[in-house]
C-alpha positions in Angstrom: 0.0 0.0 0.0 1.3 3.5 -0.9 0.4 6.9 0.4 2.0 10.3 0.8 3.1 12.1 4.0 0.6 14.9 3.5 -2.2 12.4 3.1 -1.2 10.7 6.3 -1.2 14.1 8.1 -4.9 14.4 7.1 -5.5 11.8 9.9 -2.5 12.2 12.1 -1.4 15.4 13.8 2.4 15.0 13.9 5.7 16.8 13.4 7.7 13.6 12.8 9.7 13.4 9.6 9.4 10.7 7.0 12.4 8.6 8.3 11.0 8.6 11.8 7.6 7.5 10.6 9.1 4.8 8.4 11.2 3.4 11.3 8.2 3.4 13.6 6.0 1.7 11.1 8.5 -1.1 10.7 9.0 -1.4 14.4 5.3 -1.9 15.0 4.9 -4.6 12.4 4.0 -2.6 9.3 7.1 -3.2 7.1 8.1 -0.1 5.0 9.5 -1.4 1.7 10.6 2.1 0.6 10.2 5.8 1.0 10.2 7.7 -2.3 10.3 11.5 -2.8 9.1 12.5 -6.3 10.7 16.0 -5.7 14.2 14.5 -5.9 13.8 13.8 -9.7 12.4 17.3 -10.2 15.0 19.2 -8.1 16.8 20.7 -11.1 13.7 22.2 -12.7 13.0 25.9 -12.1 10.0 28.2 -12.5 10.8 30.3 -15.5 9.2 33.1 -17.6 9.3 33.4 -21.4 10.5 37.0 -22.2 10.3 36.8 -26.0 9.0 34.3 -28.6 10.1 34.6 -32.2 9.4 32.2 -35.2 12.3 29.9 -36.0 14.0 31.0 -39.2 14.2 27.4 -40.6 10.9 25.8 -39.2 7.4 27.1 -39.1 6.4 25.0 -36.1 9.3 26.0 -33.9 9.9 29.1 -31.9 13.0 30.7 -30.5 12.4 31.8 -26.9 14.4 33.8 -24.5 13.8 32.6 -20.9 14.4 34.0 -17.5 15.0 31.2 -15.0 16.1 33.4 -12.2 19.8 33.2 -12.8 20.1 36.8 -14.1 20.8 35.8 -17.7 18.5 35.4 -20.7 18.6 31.8 -22.0 17.8 30.9 -25.6 15.5 27.9 -26.0 14.1 26.4 -29.2 10.5 25.2 -28.4 7.8 23.5 -30.5 4.9 23.8 -28.1 1.9 25.6 -29.6 1.1 27.5 -26.4 4.7 29.0 -26.0 4.4 32.8 -26.0 6.0 35.8 -24.4 4.8 36.3 -20.8 4.1 32.7 -20.2 5.4 31.3 -16.8 6.3 27.6 -17.0 8.9 25.1 -16.0 12.5 25.1 -17.3 15.2 22.5 -17.4 18.8 23.5 -18.2 21.7 21.6 -19.8 22.7 18.5 -17.8 19.2 18.0 -16.4 17.6 14.5 -16.7 14.0 14.6 -18.0 12.2 11.6 -16.4 9.3 11.5 -18.8 11.4 11.5 -21.9 14.4 9.5 -20.5 17.0 11.9 -21.8 19.6 14.3 -20.4 19.5 17.8 -21.8 22.5 19.3 -23.4 23.3 22.3 -25.5 22.3 21.5 -29.1 21.6 23.1 -32.4 18.1 22.6 -33.6 17.7 23.5 -37.3 20.8 25.7 -37.0 19.7 27.6 -33.9 21.4 26.9 -30.5 19.0 25.7 -27.7 20.2 25.7 -24.1 17.5 23.7 -22.4 13.8 22.9 -22.5 10.4 24.3 -21.4 8.6 21.2 -20.1 5.2 19.6 -20.5 3.3 17.6 -17.8 4.2 14.3 -19.4 7.9 15.1 -19.6 7.9 15.7 -15.8 5.7 12.6 -15.2 3.0 14.8 -13.7 0.2 13.7 -16.1 -0.5 12.6 -19.7 -0.8 16.0 -21.2 1.8 16.6 -23.9 -0.2 19.1 -26.0 1.8 22.0 -24.7 4.2 23.2 -22.0 3.1 23.7 -18.4 1.4 27.1 -17.7 1.8 28.4 -14.2 0.1 31.5 -12.7 1.7 34.8 -13.6 2.7 35.5 -10.0 4.7 32.2 -9.7 8.1 33.1 -8.3 10.7 33.0 -11.2 13.8 31.0 -10.3 12.1 29.0 -7.5 12.5 25.2 -7.4 9.4 24.0 -9.2 8.9 20.9 -6.9 8.8 23.2 -3.9 6.5 25.7 -5.5 4.1 22.9 -6.7 4.0 21.2 -3.3 5.6 18.0 -4.8 8.1 17.7 -2.0 5.9 15.0 -0.4 7.5 11.7 0.6 5.6 8.5 -0.4 5.6 5.4 1.8 5.3 1.9 0.4 4.1 -0.3 3.2 3.8 -4.1 3.1 0.6 -4.8 5.0 0.4 -8.4 6.2 -2.9 -10.3 5.5 -4.0 -10.2 9.1 -3.9 -6.4 9.3 -7.0 -5.6 7.3 -7.5 -2.5 9.4 -4.3 -1.0 7.9 -5.5 -1.2 4.3 -6.5 2.4 4.6 -4.5 5.5 5.5 -6.5 6.1 8.6 -5.8 2.7 10.0 -2.0 3.3 9.6 -2.4 6.7 11.3 -4.2 5.0 14.2 -1.3 2.6 14.7 1.2 5.5 14.6 -0.8 7.4 17.1 -0.8 4.4 19.5 3.0 4.3 19.1 3.4 7.9 20.2 3.9 9.5 16.7 1.3 12.2 16.9 -2.4 12.2 17.7 -5.2 10.7 15.7 -7.6 13.3 14.4 -11.3 12.7 14.6 -13.0 11.5 11.4 -15.4 14.1 10.0 -18.6 12.3 8.8 -21.1 14.6 7.1 -24.8 14.3 8.0 -26.5 13.8 4.7 -30.3 14.5 4.6 -31.9 13.1 1.5 -34.3 15.3 -0.4 -36.1 12.7 -2.5 -36.6 8.9 -2.7 -34.1 6.8 -4.5 -35.3 6.0 -8.0 -33.4 2.7 -7.9 -34.4 0.1 -5.4 -32.0 -2.4 -3.7 -32.6 -6.0 -3.0 -30.5 -8.9 -1.5 -31.2 -12.5 -2.8 -27.7 -13.9 -1.8 -27.4 -13.0 1.9 -24.6 -15.5 2.3 -22.3 -13.7 -0.2 -23.7 -10.1 0.5 -25.3 -9.7 3.9 -25.6 -5.9 3.7 -26.1 -3.5 0.8 -26.4 0.3 1.5 -26.8 2.9 -1.2 -28.4 6.1 -2.3 -28.8 8.1 -5.5 -27.2 11.5 -6.3 -28.7 13.4 -9.3 -27.5 16.4 -11.2 -23.7 15.7 -10.8 -21.0 17.1 -13.0 -18.4 14.4 -13.7 -15.3 16.4 -14.7 -11.7 16.0 -13.5 -11.2 15.6 -9.7 -9.5 18.4 -7.7 -5.7 18.7 -7.9 -5.2 17.7 -4.3 -7.1 14.4 -4.8 -5.2 13.7 -8.0 -1.9 14.2 -6.3 -2.8 11.8 -3.5 -4.1 9.1 -5.8 -1.0 9.4 -7.9 1.1 8.9 -4.8 -0.8 5.7 -4.2 -0.1 4.5 -7.7 -3.6 5.2 -9.0 -4.3 7.0 -12.3 -6.9 9.8 -12.0 -9.8 9.1 -14.4 -12.8 11.3 -13.5 -14.2 12.9 -10.4 -16.7 10.1 -9.6 -14.2 7.3 -10.2 -11.5 9.1 -8.3 -13.7 9.7 -5.3 -14.6 6.0 -4.9 -10.9 5.1 -5.2 -10.0 7.8 -2.7 -12.5 6.6 -0.1 -11.1 3.0 -0.6 -7.5 4.0 0.0 -8.2 6.7 2.6 -10.6 4.7 4.8 -10.1 1.1 3.5 -13.8 1.2 2.4 -14.3 0.0 -1.3 -17.3 1.6 -3.0 -18.9 1.7 -6.5 -20.9 4.2 -8.5 -23.4 3.1 -11.2 -24.8 5.4 -14.0 -28.5 5.3 -13.3 -29.3 5.9 -17.0 -27.7 2.5 -17.7 -29.6 0.5 -15.0 -32.9 -1.3 -15.8 -34.9 -1.7 -12.6 -33.6 -2.5 -9.2 -30.0 -3.4 -8.2 -30.0 -7.0 -6.8 -27.2 -8.7 -4.9 -27.7 -12.3 -6.1 -25.8 -15.5 -7.0 -24.7 -15.6 -10.6 -26.2 -18.1 -13.0 -23.9 -20.8 -14.4 -22.5 -19.5 -17.7 -23.6 -15.9 -17.1 -21.1 -13.4 -18.5 -20.0 -9.9 -17.6 -17.8 -7.3 -19.3 -15.7 -5.9 -16.5 -14.1 -2.5 -16.2 -10.7 -3.9 -17.3 -12.4 -4.6 -20.7 -12.2 -8.4 -20.2 -15.3 -10.7 -20.3 -15.7 -13.2 -17.5 -17.8 -16.3 -17.3 -19.5 -16.8 -13.9 -21.0 -19.6 -12.0 -23.5 -20.0 -9.1 -20.9 -19.8 -6.4 -20.2 -16.2 -7.2 -22.1 -13.1 -5.9 -23.0 -10.4 -8.4 -24.8 -7.1 -8.5 -27.3 -7.1 -11.3 -30.4 -5.3 -12.5 -33.5 -6.9 -14.1 -31.6 -7.3 -17.4 -27.9 -8.2 -16.8 -25.0 -8.4 -14.4 -23.3 -5.1 -13.7 -20.7 -6.0 -11.0 -18.7 -9.0 -9.8 -19.5 -8.4 -6.2 -16.7 -6.9 -4.2 -14.1 -7.4 -7.0 -14.8 -5.3 -10.1 -17.6 -3.3 -11.6 -19.0 -3.8 -15.1 -18.3 -1.7 -18.2 -22.0 -1.5 -19.2 -23.0 0.6 -16.2 -19.8 2.5 -15.5 -19.8 6.3 -15.2 -18.6 8.5 -18.0 -18.2 12.2 -18.7 -21.9 12.4 -19.6 -23.1 10.9 -16.4 -25.5 13.1 -14.5 -27.2 10.7 -12.1 -25.4 8.0 -10.1 -26.4 5.2 -7.7 -23.8 4.6 -4.9 -23.0 1.2 -3.5 -21.5 0.5 -0.1 -21.9 -3.2 0.6 -20.4 -5.9 2.8 -19.2 -9.1 0.9 -18.2 -12.3 2.7 -14.4 -12.6 2.6 -14.3 -16.3 1.9 -16.7 -15.9 -1.0 -14.6 -13.0 -2.5 -11.4 -15.1 -2.2 -13.0 -18.1 -4.0 -14.4 -16.0 -6.8 -11.2 -14.1 -7.3 -9.2 -17.3 -7.6 -11.7 -19.0 -10.0 -11.7 -15.9 -12.3 -8.0 -15.2 -11.9 -9.0 -11.6 -11.2 -7.3 -9.3 -8.7 -8.2 -5.7 -7.8 -7.8 -3.3 -4.9 -11.3 -3.9 -3.8 -10.8 -7.7 -3.7 -7.6 -7.3 -1.7 -9.6 -5.5 1.0 -12.8 -7.5 0.9 -11.1 -10.9 1.2 -9.2 -9.7 4.2 -12.3 -8.3 5.7 -13.5 -4.7 5.8 -15.1 -3.0 8.8 -18.7 -4.2 8.9 -19.7 -1.3 11.1 -18.5 1.3 8.6 -21.3 1.0 6.0 -23.5 3.9 7.0 -20.7 6.3 7.8 -18.8 5.2 4.7 -21.9 6.0 2.5 -22.1 9.4 4.1 -18.4 10.2 3.6 -18.7 9.1 -0.1 -21.8 11.1 -0.6 -20.4 14.2 1.0 -17.3 14.1 -1.2 -19.4 13.8 -4.4 -21.7 16.7 -3.4 -18.7 18.9 -2.6 -16.8 18.1 -5.8 -19.5 17.2 -8.4 -22.4 19.0 -7.0 -25.9 17.5 -7.2 -28.6 16.4 -4.8 -28.7 13.3 -2.7 -31.6 11.0 -2.2 -32.7 9.2 1.0 -30.3 6.3 1.9 -31.4 2.7 1.5 -30.1 0.3 4.2 -30.8 -3.3 3.1 -29.6 -6.3 5.1 -27.6 -6.5 8.3 -23.8 -6.4 8.3 -22.2 -9.2 10.5 -21.1 -7.0 13.3 -19.6 -9.3 15.9 -19.0 -7.8 19.3 -16.1 -10.0 20.4 -15.0 -9.8 24.0 -11.7 -11.3 25.1 -10.0 -11.5 28.6 -7.6 -8.6 29.4 -4.9 -10.2 31.5 -2.1 -7.6 32.1 0.2 -10.1 33.7 0.5 -12.1 30.4 2.4 -9.3 28.8 5.6 -10.5 30.6 4.7 -14.2 31.0 3.8 -14.6 27.2 5.4 -11.6 25.5 8.5 -11.0 27.6 7.9 -7.3 28.0 7.4 -5.4 31.3 4.7 -2.9 30.6 2.7 -1.2 33.5 -1.0 -2.0 33.4 -1.8 1.7 32.8 0.4 1.8 29.7 -1.2 -1.4 28.4 -4.6 0.1 28.8 -3.5 3.3 27.0 -2.1 1.3 24.1 -5.2 -0.8 23.7 -7.6 2.1 24.0 -5.7 4.1 21.4 -6.1 1.1 19.1 -9.8 1.1 19.5 -10.3 -1.5 22.3 -12.9 -0.8 25.0 -11.6 -2.1 28.4 -14.0 -2.8 31.3 -14.3 -5.4 34.1 -11.2 -7.3 33.1 -12.3 -7.7 29.5 -11.5 -6.0 26.2 -14.2 -5.3 23.6 -12.6 -5.8 20.2 -13.2 -3.0 17.6 -15.1 -4.1 14.6 -12.2 -3.4 12.3 -10.0 -6.0 14.0 -11.3 -9.4 12.9 -7.8 -10.9 13.6 -8.2 -10.6 17.4 -9.4 -13.8 19.0 -8.0 -14.1 22.5 -5.9 -12.6 25.3 -2.7 -13.6 23.5 -3.6 -11.3 20.7 -3.8 -8.4 23.2 -0.3 -9.3 24.4 0.9 -9.1 20.8 -0.7 -5.6 20.4 1.0 -4.4 23.6 4.4 -6.0 22.6 4.5 -4.6 19.1 3.6 -1.0 20.1 6.0 -1.1 23.0 8.7 -2.5 20.7 10.0 -6.0 20.2 13.5 -4.7 21.0 12.3 -4.3 24.6 11.9 -8.1 24.9 14.5 -9.2 27.4 16.7 -12.1 26.2 16.4 -14.9 28.8 18.4 -18.1 28.6 16.6 -21.3 29.1 17.4 -23.3 32.3 20.1 -25.9 31.8 20.0 -29.3 33.3 23.0 -30.4 35.3 25.6 -32.8 33.7 26.6 -33.3 30.1 24.1 -32.0 27.6 22.5 -34.7 25.5 22.5 -34.3 21.7 19.2 -32.9 20.4 19.8 -33.1 16.6 18.2 -36.1 14.9 20.1 -38.3 12.4 18.3 -36.6 9.6 19.3 -33.1 10.8 22.9 -34.2 11.3 23.0 -35.8 7.8 21.6 -32.6 6.2 24.1 -30.5 8.1 27.1 -32.6 6.8 25.8 -32.5 3.2 25.2 -28.7 3.4 28.7 -28.0 4.7 30.3 -30.3 2.2 28.5 -28.8 -0.7 29.5 -25.3 0.4 33.1 -26.4 0.9 33.1 -27.7 -2.7 32.1 -24.3 -4.0 28.4 -24.8 -4.4 26.0 -21.9 -3.5 22.9 -22.8 -1.5 19.5 -21.8 -2.8 16.2 -21.7 -1.1 13.3 -21.9 -3.5 9.5 -22.2 -3.1 8.0 -25.5 -2.1 5.0 -24.5 -4.2 5.2 -24.7 -8.0 2.7 -24.5 -10.9 0.8 -27.5 -12.3 2.7 -27.1 -15.6 6.1 -27.3 -13.9 5.0 -30.3 -11.8 3.8 -32.2 -14.9 7.2 -32.0 -16.5 8.9 -33.6 -13.4 6.4 -36.4 -12.9 3.2 -34.8 -11.7 2.2 -33.6 -8.2 -0.2 -35.6 -6.0 -0.1 -32.9 -3.3 -2.4 -30.0 -4.2 -2.7 -26.7 -2.2 -6.3 -26.2 -1.0 -6.1 -22.4 -1.1 -3.2 -21.4 -3.4 -2.1 -17.8 -3.4 -1.5 -17.8 -7.2 -1.7 -20.1 -10.3 2.1 -20.4 -10.1 1.9 -22.0 -6.6 -0.9 -24.5 -6.9 0.9 -27.8 -6.0 3.7 -29.0 -3.8 6.9 -29.8 -5.7 7.7 -33.4 -6.6 11.2 -32.3 -7.4 13.6 -29.4 -6.5 14.7 -29.0 -10.0 12.1 -26.4 -11.2 13.1 -24.0 -8.5 16.8 -24.5 -9.1 16.4 -24.1 -12.9 14.5 -20.8 -12.4 17.2 -19.5 -10.1 20.0 -20.6 -12.5 18.3 -18.9 -15.5 17.7 -15.7 -13.5 21.4 -15.5 -12.4 22.6 -16.3 -15.9 20.4 -13.5 -17.3 21.9 -11.1 -14.8 25.4 -11.7 -16.0 26.7 -14.7 -14.0 28.9 -17.0 -16.1 29.1 -20.0 -13.9 26.2 -21.4 -11.9 26.8 -24.0 -9.1 23.7 -24.2 -7.0 22.4 -26.7 -4.4 19.3 -27.0 -2.2 18.3 -29.3 0.6 14.6 -29.7 1.0 11.5 -31.9 0.7 10.0 -33.6 -2.4 6.3 -34.3 -2.0 5.5 -37.7 -3.5 2.4 -39.7 -3.4 3.6 -41.9 -0.6 5.4 -39.3 1.6 7.7 -36.3 1.9 11.2 -37.2 0.9 14.3 -35.3 2.1 16.5 -34.6 -1.0 19.7 -32.7 -1.8 19.6 -31.4 -5.4 22.4 -29.6 -7.2 22.5 -27.9 -10.6 25.6 -26.9 -12.6 25.3 -24.6 -15.7 27.3 -22.1 -17.7 31.1 -22.2 -17.7 33.0 -24.8 -15.7 36.3 -23.0 -16.5 36.5 -19.6 -18.3 38.5 -19.4 -21.5 42.2 -18.9 -21.2 45.4 -19.0 -23.3 46.1 -22.4 -21.9 42.7 -24.1 -22.5 41.3 -22.0 -25.3 37.5 -21.9 -25.3 35.6 -22.0 -22.0 34.8 -25.5 -20.8 31.2 -26.3 -19.8 29.9 -28.8 -17.2 29.1 -32.4 -18.2 27.4 -35.4 -16.6 30.6 -36.6 -15.0 30.9 -33.3 -13.0 27.4 -33.9 -11.6 28.5 -37.5 -10.8 31.6 -36.3 -8.9 29.5 -33.9 -6.8 26.9 -36.5 -6.1 29.5 -39.1 -4.9 31.3 -36.4 -2.8 28.0 -35.5 -1.0 27.1 -39.2 -0.6 30.4 -39.9 1.0 29.9 -36.9 3.4 26.5 -38.3 4.3 28.2 -41.7 5.3 27.0 -43.7 2.3 29.3 -46.7 1.4 30.5 -45.2 -1.9 32.9 -48.0 -2.5 29.9 -50.3 -3.0 27.9 -48.1 -5.4 26.8 -49.5 -8.7 26.0 -47.5 -11.8 22.7 -48.1 -13.6 21.9 -46.3 -16.8 18.1 -45.9 -16.4 17.6 -42.6 -14.5 14.0 -42.0 -15.5 12.1 -39.5 -17.7 13.5 -36.4 -16.0 17.0 -37.2 -17.3 18.7 -37.3 -20.7 18.3 -41.0 -21.9 22.0 -41.3 -23.0 23.8 -38.9 -20.6 22.5 -39.8 -17.2 22.6 -42.6 -14.7 21.7 -43.6 -11.1 24.0 -44.6 -8.2 22.6 -47.6 -6.3 23.3 -50.2 -3.6 22.0 -53.2 -5.5 19.3 -52.9 -8.2 16.5 -51.5 -5.9 18.2 -49.0 -3.5 18.7 -45.8 -5.5 20.8 -43.3 -3.6 21.2 -40.7 -6.4 20.5 -39.8 -10.0 22.7 -37.5 -12.1 23.3 -36.3 -15.6 22.0 -33.9 -18.2 18.4 -32.9 -18.1 15.9 -34.4 -20.5 15.6 -32.1 -23.6 11.8 -32.0 -23.2 12.2 -30.8 -19.6 14.8 -28.3 -20.6 12.5 -26.8 -23.2 9.4 -26.8 -21.0 11.2 -25.2 -18.0 13.5 -23.0 -20.1 16.5 -24.5 -18.5 20.1 -23.2 -19.3 21.7 -24.9 -22.2 23.5 -28.2 -21.3 22.7 -27.9 -17.6 23.6 -30.9 -15.5 22.2 -31.9 -12.2 22.1 -34.5 -9.5 19.5 -35.6 -6.9 20.7 -37.3 -3.7 17.9 -39.2 -1.9 18.9 -38.6 1.7 16.4 -41.0 3.3 17.7 -43.9 1.2 21.2 -43.6 2.7 21.6 -46.6 5.0 22.6 -46.3 8.6 26.3 -46.9 9.4 26.9 -50.5 10.7 28.7 -49.3 13.8 26.6 -47.7 16.5 29.5 -46.1 18.3 30.5 -42.5 17.8 34.3 -43.1 17.8 36.4 -43.7 14.7 38.1 -47.1 14.3 41.8 -47.2 15.3 44.0 -46.4 12.3 46.5 -49.2 11.6 48.6 -48.6 8.6 49.8 -51.7 6.7 53.4 -52.7 7.5 54.2 -53.7 3.9 54.1 -51.8 0.6 51.2 -52.4 -1.7 51.7 -53.9 -5.2 50.0 -52.7 -8.4 49.3 -54.7 -11.5 47.7 -53.5 -14.8 45.3 -55.6 -16.8 43.9 -54.7 -20.2 40.7 -56.5 -21.4 38.9 -56.6 -24.6 35.2 -56.4 -23.6 31.9 -56.6 -25.4 30.5 -53.1 -26.1 27.4 -53.7 -23.9 29.4 -54.5 -20.7 29.6 -51.4 -18.4 33.1 -50.6 -17.2 31.8 -50.5 -13.6 30.8 -54.2 -13.9 34.3 -55.1 -14.9 35.9 -53.1 -12.1 33.5 -54.6 -9.5 34.2 -58.1 -10.8 37.9 -57.7 -10.5 37.7 -56.2 -7.0 35.7 -59.3 -5.9 38.2 -61.8 -7.5 40.2 -61.9 -4.2 38.7 -59.9 -1.4 41.6 -60.5 0.9 44.5 -59.4 -1.4 42.8 -56.9 -3.7 42.1 -53.6 -1.9 41.5 -51.4 -4.9 40.7 -51.4 -8.6 40.2 -48.5 -10.9 39.7 -47.9 -14.6 42.5 -45.8 -16.0 42.3 -46.3 -19.8 39.7 -46.8 -22.5 40.0 -46.9 -26.3 38.6 -48.7 -29.3 40.8 -51.2 -31.2 40.1 -53.1 -34.4 39.4 -56.1 -32.2 36.9 -54.4 -29.9 36.7 -52.1 -26.8 39.8 -52.0 -24.6 39.5 -51.3 -20.9 42.6 -51.1 -18.7 42.3 -51.5 -15.0 44.9 -50.8 -12.3 44.6 -53.4 -9.5 46.1 -52.7 -6.0 47.2 -55.7 -3.9 48.1 -55.4 -0.3 50.2 -58.1 1.4 49.4 -58.7 5.1 52.0 -60.6 7.0 54.7 -61.2 4.3 55.3 -60.0 0.8 53.7 -61.8 -2.2 55.7 -64.5 -3.9 55.7 -64.7 -7.7 53.5 -67.8 -7.5 51.0 -66.0 -5.3 50.9 -63.0 -7.7 50.4 -65.4 -10.6 47.4 -67.0 -8.8 45.8 -63.7 -8.1 46.3 -62.6 -11.7 44.6 -65.8 -12.9 41.6 -65.0 -10.6 41.4 -61.5 -12.0 41.4 -62.8 -15.6 38.8 -65.4 -14.7 36.6 -62.7 -13.2 36.8 -60.7 -16.5 36.1 -63.8 -18.6 32.8 -64.4 -16.7 31.6 -61.1 -18.2 32.7 -62.1 -21.8 36.0 -60.1 -21.6 39.4 -61.5 -22.6 42.9 -60.4 -21.7 44.4 -58.3 -24.5 47.6 -59.7 -25.9 
């Protein structure tokens, strides 16, 4: 939510500056995302007077002006504005000035052969409006040389506040002012509610047929209005809130919504046929909304309709067919209460968001219908003129008088803050609570308050969370027992190892879209109340989040991406703890030694996966390589690491081309998934390491080169050789591979470790025979 400092001061009597207010808002739980000052961009512009205006000698549509900008010199400016003339007072920008609306920096330039030393500016060029038909015209008595932003009252800081969903009372400027007053930043001014006496009966009747979706509908007609532009002060405030001024009637309804958190709507009576009815939509019924899009409705949605058609998606957006225009003279005003749950469901089904929906689905003040209607009517009468009818009050708003226990002692017991009871009372009363007989009557605008703990939260946040005293927990005597579970310890080891190997940890959303989930196997876990279409299901894989993060970082200039994340996959049978890594971009940058930059390949992902498995305590020496990694992975450039055919510890390799295309993954990205819950427990239950006993004798190495069938995996040969003599052979590794005319050649280095005495030639010969026999069982033969 955005609003200006001057707007805030309409409700709050304070001398605090913008920074103090921003700091206080954040301290009391209303996070300020930023404070902007539009005047900073306009600081170089000055009020200036055109002294002379002559036709350009080389162009009929240009004029050569001499301008006085208060510096004591006459400045020559070439101008094409049709309203430029001698005596006009406007806004001047000199050389070196950045013009925000045109995205250019002024400099001395020759225009058709005549030197120009600046610019007389239009409203659009200063981002003060859409008018570009001519330069700004100021009153003749405007002070020449003055800073334009100061003269125009634009030096007004704008706050951008992130209001949490539970604080529906702060979706209006007045609610924020109330919180600041409770925190000691000024005094809340009383709200002026005009007393409107209707002079005629409303020509439009109001009925409610869907009381579940719309329990209360108040309204009145105003005839004889003039729907011109809204006043300058209102336009400035709406612009500070990010709203585009449209017309007086539309601007007034938007102003009341932002000012008081009270959405409203105005219908053109000339476009209404019969009564306005709050009813359930009919299945298949359609409405053209004010955003010029047509929506198909169903019977779960509440609408405002007349005898002929739907005119409003209740509480979300009005319809184009009954919207007010420049020619509108008679309007029907709507101030209604819509059920928050119904608004949320409707908005989600239609994929339609609006400022009104944001407020209604959080819950507006149900007791502010009559006063809200009077405030709205009063503004229209003041700005647009006209005559008001008698008000129509249909239905009953759900005003719940909640009463919760007020227990002052809980402020310290629960909140950890020592606050005198008198101060607690003052805080709560300033927030609108009524205290009597040990209870607190909750104000109607605070539907988030349910019990005494909520009162403690109010006292604590206004007092300041920095006042909470840090108190250590009592410690039991003796040696502390470990509290981390095996799963937590395992994740800790994997996280530290990944970071030590140069990987950067990412934390991505556990929610993804249905489209992303379908690419990685589908998602059985659906979110009952998703906040957006992009977060409708729980992720069955961590890859979509990592791919998005990698693509974003590459787009922002990173050349090498090495990401990992430890989180949960949500599969049909259970949640599965998983460590996932993704490598993309350059493995090594180009250099004079290596030439072109080297990219990652599947073997890099394999090396990282094995390193993390070893850190997690997996028996990496017993791992087997299987080629089938599943549909997520490239069919020829991926594999799994297993303990036997059924226990899969990890999958690694390049991503499947279809997945890369669907998720817009970086080119040739490689990844690995480590399934942490599949890692077996260590055999030893003790915590101490085994005693290190180095062998007394030197090991012996022998090389064996085999010609093997093309379909035999190298890992199978290495494992067979290692098992040929489990006592003597302590290691076997592949060190060479090449193709010969006779077939595929694989060379294996075998390490033999003597125990009590050195090997004899005969013993070495027997071991060699067993190695060759192990290879022959796989169809391999010793290369001659």
